[in-house]
C-alpha positions as CSV (number, residue, x, y, z in Angstrom):
1,M,37.4,-26.6,-17.7
2,R,34.3,-26.6,-15.4
3,T,30.7,-26.0,-16.5
4,I,28.7,-24.5,-13.7
5,V,24.9,-24.7,-14.1
6,I,22.9,-22.3,-11.9
7,Q,19.4,-21.0,-11.6
8,P,19.3,-17.5,-13.3
9,L,19.2,-15.7,-9.9
10,F,21.8,-13.5,-8.2
11,E,21.7,-15.6,-5.0
12,D,22.5,-18.8,-6.9
13,W,25.4,-17.2,-8.8
14,R,26.8,-15.7,-5.6
15,E,26.8,-19.0,-3.8
16,Q,28.6,-20.8,-6.6
17,A,31.0,-17.9,-7.2
18,R,32.0,-17.9,-3.6
19,E,32.9,-21.6,-3.6
20,L,34.9,-21.1,-6.8
21,L,36.9,-18.3,-5.1
22,L,37.5,-20.5,-2.0
23,Q,38.9,-23.2,-4.3
24,R,40.9,-20.6,-6.3
25,V,39.3,-21.5,-9.6
26,S,40.3,-18.8,-12.1
27,P,37.7,-17.3,-14.5
28,D,39.4,-19.0,-17.6
29,Q,38.6,-22.4,-16.1
30,V,34.8,-21.8,-15.7
31,L,31.9,-21.9,-18.1
32,W,28.6,-20.6,-16.7
33,S,25.2,-21.7,-17.8
34,D,21.6,-21.0,-16.6
35,Q,19.9,-23.0,-19.3
36,P,17.4,-25.6,-18.0
37,G,18.3,-29.2,-18.7
38,E,21.9,-28.5,-19.5
39,S,24.3,-30.8,-17.7
40,G,27.2,-29.4,-15.6
41,L,28.7,-29.2,-12.2
42,F,27.7,-27.8,-8.9
43,I,30.7,-26.8,-6.8
44,D,31.5,-29.1,-3.9
45,T,31.0,-27.2,-0.7
46,N,32.8,-29.8,1.5
47,E,35.1,-28.0,3.9
48,N,37.9,-30.4,3.1
49,V,38.2,-29.1,-0.4
50,R,38.4,-25.4,0.5
51,R,41.8,-23.9,0.0
52,S,41.5,-20.4,1.4
53,V,39.5,-18.0,3.5
54,A,36.6,-16.3,1.7
55,P,37.9,-12.9,0.5
56,K,36.1,-9.7,1.3
57,V,33.9,-8.5,-1.5
58,P,33.2,-4.7,-1.9
59,T,29.6,-3.8,-1.2
60,A,29.5,-1.7,-4.4
61,F,30.3,-4.7,-6.5
62,L,27.5,-6.8,-4.9
63,D,25.0,-4.0,-5.6
64,I,26.0,-3.9,-9.3
65,A,26.0,-7.7,-9.5
66,R,22.5,-8.0,-8.1
67,S,21.3,-5.7,-10.8
68,V,23.4,-7.2,-13.7
69,A,22.1,-10.7,-12.7
70,A,18.7,-9.5,-13.9
71,H,20.0,-8.8,-17.5
72,R,19.3,-11.3,-20.2
73,A,22.9,-11.3,-21.6
74,P,24.2,-14.9,-21.5
75,R,27.7,-13.6,-20.7
76,R,26.7,-11.8,-17.5
77,W,27.7,-14.6,-15.2
78,S,31.2,-15.0,-16.6
79,V,31.9,-11.2,-16.7
80,L,30.7,-10.9,-13.1
81,Y,33.0,-13.7,-12.0
82,C,35.9,-12.3,-13.9
83,A,35.4,-8.9,-12.2
84,L,34.9,-10.6,-8.8
85,W,38.2,-12.5,-9.2
86,R,40.1,-9.4,-10.2
87,L,38.7,-7.4,-7.2
88,T,39.6,-10.1,-4.7
89,L,42.3,-12.7,-5.6
90,G,43.5,-10.6,-8.5
91,G,44.5,-7.8,-6.2
92,E,42.6,-5.0,-8.2
93,R,40.7,-3.6,-5.3
94,H,40.0,-0.3,-7.1
95,L,38.9,-2.0,-10.3
96,L,35.4,-0.4,-10.2
97,A,36.9,3.0,-10.3
98,V,38.5,2.3,-13.7
99,A,35.7,3.3,-16.0
100,T,37.7,2.5,-19.2
101,D,38.2,-1.1,-18.2
102,A,36.3,-3.5,-20.6
103,D,34.7,-5.5,-17.8
104,V,33.7,-2.5,-15.8
105,R,32.3,-0.7,-18.8
106,Q,30.3,-3.8,-19.8
107,L,28.9,-4.2,-16.3
108,A,28.0,-0.5,-16.2
109,Q,26.1,-0.8,-19.5
110,W,24.1,-3.8,-18.3
111,N,23.4,-2.2,-14.9
112,K,22.1,1.0,-16.7
113,A,19.8,-1.1,-19.0
114,V,18.4,-3.0,-16.0
115,G,17.8,0.3,-14.1
116,R,16.0,1.8,-17.1
117,D,13.8,-1.3,-17.4
118,I,12.9,-1.1,-13.7
119,H,12.0,2.6,-14.2
120,K,9.7,1.7,-17.1
121,M,8.0,-1.1,-15.1
122,H,7.3,1.4,-12.2
123,A,5.8,3.9,-14.7
124,F,3.8,1.6,-17.0
125,V,2.3,-1.1,-14.8
126,R,-1.5,-0.6,-14.9
127,F,-3.5,-2.5,-12.2
128,R,-7.1,-3.7,-12.9
129,L,-9.6,-4.4,-10.2
130,V,-10.6,-8.0,-10.2
131,G,-12.4,-8.5,-6.9
132,K,-12.5,-7.9,-3.2
133,D,-11.6,-10.2,-0.3
134,E,-14.8,-10.2,1.8
135,S,-12.9,-11.4,4.9
136,T,-10.4,-8.5,4.9
137,G,-12.2,-5.9,2.8
138,R,-9.1,-5.4,0.7
139,E,-9.5,-4.8,-3.0
140,Q,-7.6,-7.2,-5.3
141,F,-5.8,-6.0,-8.4
142,V,-3.9,-7.6,-11.2
143,A,-1.5,-6.1,-13.8
144,W,0.3,-7.5,-16.9
145,F,3.8,-6.3,-17.9
146,E,6.4,-7.5,-20.4
147,P,9.9,-6.4,-19.1
148,E,13.0,-6.5,-21.3
149,H,15.0,-8.2,-18.5
150,C,14.2,-10.4,-15.5
151,I,13.5,-7.5,-13.1
152,V,10.4,-8.6,-11.2
153,R,12.1,-9.2,-7.9
154,L,14.1,-5.9,-8.1
155,A,11.0,-3.9,-9.1
156,A,8.6,-5.5,-6.6
157,V,9.9,-3.5,-3.6
158,F,8.5,-0.2,-5.1
159,F,5.0,-1.7,-5.5
160,E,5.1,-3.2,-2.0
161,R,5.6,0.2,-0.6
162,R,3.4,2.2,-3.0
163,F,0.4,-0.1,-2.9
164,A,0.6,-1.7,0.5
165,G,-3.1,-1.2,1.2
166,M,-4.4,-3.5,-1.5
167,D,-3.7,-7.0,-2.6
168,W,-2.1,-7.2,-6.0
169,S,-0.4,-9.5,-8.5
170,I,1.9,-8.4,-11.3
171,L,2.0,-11.0,-14.1
172,T,4.9,-11.3,-16.5
173,P,6.2,-14.0,-18.9
174,D,9.3,-14.6,-16.7
175,E,8.0,-14.4,-13.1
176,C,5.0,-13.1,-11.2
177,A,4.9,-11.1,-8.0
178,H,2.0,-11.3,-5.5
179,W,1.3,-9.1,-2.4
180,N,-1.2,-10.0,0.3
181,G,-0.5,-7.2,2.7
182,I,2.1,-9.2,4.6
183,A,4.8,-10.4,2.1
184,V,5.6,-10.6,-1.5
185,Q,5.6,-14.0,-3.1
186,F,7.0,-15.1,-6.5
187,T,5.6,-17.7,-8.8
188,P,6.6,-18.8,-12.4
189,G,5.7,-16.6,-15.3
190,V,2.4,-16.9,-17.2
191,P,1.2,-16.2,-20.8
192,R,-0.6,-12.9,-21.7
193,R,-4.0,-14.6,-21.7
194,A,-3.8,-15.1,-17.9
195,A,-4.1,-11.4,-17.4
196,P,-7.6,-9.8,-17.0
197,D,-9.4,-8.0,-19.7
198,D,-10.4,-4.3,-19.7
199,D,-12.3,-2.9,-16.7
200,A,-13.7,0.4,-15.4
201,L,-10.2,1.5,-14.3
202,D,-9.1,1.7,-17.9
203,D,-11.6,4.5,-18.5
204,L,-10.2,6.2,-15.4
205,W,-6.7,6.0,-16.9
206,R,-7.8,7.4,-20.2
207,T,-9.7,10.3,-18.5
208,Y,-6.6,11.0,-16.3
209,Y,-4.3,11.0,-19.3
210,R,-6.5,13.4,-21.3
211,S,-6.7,15.7,-18.3
212,I,-2.9,16.0,-17.9
213,F,-2.1,16.1,-21.7
214,N,-0.7,19.6,-22.5
215,P,-0.7,20.2,-26.3
216,A,1.4,23.3,-25.8
217,R,4.3,21.2,-24.5
218,L,3.9,18.3,-26.9
219,K,7.2,16.9,-28.2
220,V,6.4,13.6,-30.0
221,R,10.0,12.3,-30.1
222,A,10.6,13.0,-26.5
223,M,7.3,11.4,-25.5
224,Q,8.1,8.2,-27.5
225,S,11.5,8.1,-25.9
226,E,10.0,8.1,-22.4
227,M,7.0,6.0,-23.5
228,P,8.2,3.6,-26.3
229,K,5.5,2.2,-28.5
230,K,6.3,-1.4,-27.4
231,Y,4.5,-0.5,-24.1
232,W,1.4,1.0,-25.7
233,K,-0.4,-2.2,-26.2
234,N,-0.7,-2.7,-22.4
235,L,-1.6,0.9,-21.6
236,P,-5.3,1.8,-21.6
237,E,-4.5,5.5,-22.2
238,S,-2.5,4.6,-25.4
239,E,-5.8,4.6,-27.3
240,T,-6.1,8.3,-26.9
241,I,-2.5,9.3,-27.8
242,A,-3.0,9.4,-31.6
243,D,-6.1,11.5,-31.3
244,L,-4.6,13.9,-28.8
245,I,-1.5,14.4,-31.0
246,A,-3.7,15.0,-34.1
247,R,-5.8,17.6,-32.3
248,S,-2.9,19.3,-30.4
249,K,-2.4,22.1,-32.8
250,G,-6.0,23.1,-32.8
251,R,-6.2,22.9,-29.0
252,V,-3.2,25.2,-28.7
253,E,-4.8,27.8,-30.9
254,T,-8.0,27.5,-28.9
255,M,-6.1,27.9,-25.7
256,L,-4.4,31.1,-27.0
257,R,-7.7,32.6,-28.0
258,T,-9.5,31.7,-24.7
259,E,-9.0,34.1,-21.8
260,E,-10.4,31.9,-19.1
261,L,-11.5,28.3,-19.1
262,P,-14.4,27.0,-16.9
263,A,-13.6,24.4,-14.3
264,M,-13.9,20.9,-15.5
265,P,-16.5,18.7,-13.8
266,A,-15.4,15.6,-12.0
267,P,-15.1,12.7,-14.4
268,K,-18.0,10.2,-14.6
269,N,-16.4,7.0,-13.4
270,A,-18.1,4.2,-11.5
271,Y,-15.0,3.3,-9.5
272,L,-14.5,7.0,-8.5
273,D,-18.1,7.2,-7.5
274,S,-17.8,4.2,-5.3
275,L,-14.9,5.7,-3.5
276,R,-16.8,9.0,-3.0
277,E,-19.7,7.0,-1.5
278,M,-17.4,5.3,0.9
279,N,-16.2,8.7,2.1
280,G,-19.7,10.1,2.2
281,Q,-19.3,12.4,-0.7
282,T,-21.6,13.2,-3.6
283,P,-20.6,14.1,-7.2
284,D,-21.5,17.7,-6.4
285,D,-19.1,17.7,-3.5
286,A,-16.3,16.6,-5.8
287,N,-17.1,19.3,-8.3
288,Q,-16.8,22.0,-5.6
289,Q,-13.3,20.9,-4.5
């Protein structure tokens, strides 16, 4: 029996799994661990010990493995290697199409959980303005998020594309991502106290949430399913939810009695005002839009 100690990253697992396949080490001969400080083996990559040509691995499996590697289940590495062995040296090339297979079903469940966690991170990260780089003129933002799984690297691509025009950092307990307009860099995780406190953008989020809240379409259970309470503590708009729910029935009755509502004025927010000034607008201009 071999104990293989790896870093909890897909790339490290893939490298070690490839060497195990080359040496034809079956899954029942391997124990995987990503615990720091645990003793074990790293596979010898010397060409003299290789016994076969590296088998071709289906692209679909690599995509699933990259996602599953971000899950926190300790068994993920062993289940991944077992599936890899069966797909290659085991001769089960169509294994992934067998939805009832125990390994395939488990990988699908983990893959789905990671995908859902990435979706929640995309939806619930809230950046706070912390400064401005005077040399480049780029605003600098920081956000705090607590994911269920180790998804920072998988989720960072979305933020790189969506917020390419500003410098930002996303802090989590596991790992942090930082974008400077050129590339994303990753650093070790930090505690909650490292994240910034409230700022003017929190008021903007609360104003925005109030403006889009439709009491006539309120479904509390569905809302909590999409926005679980565990995320509320890091969402500035969460302070308004209880009040909006409590007042929703009265607001619906008012809406039904009102034939026409006047246009809402532009929200009073220092950050929005600064953006309007940069564009040569006045608050009156914004109200007329």
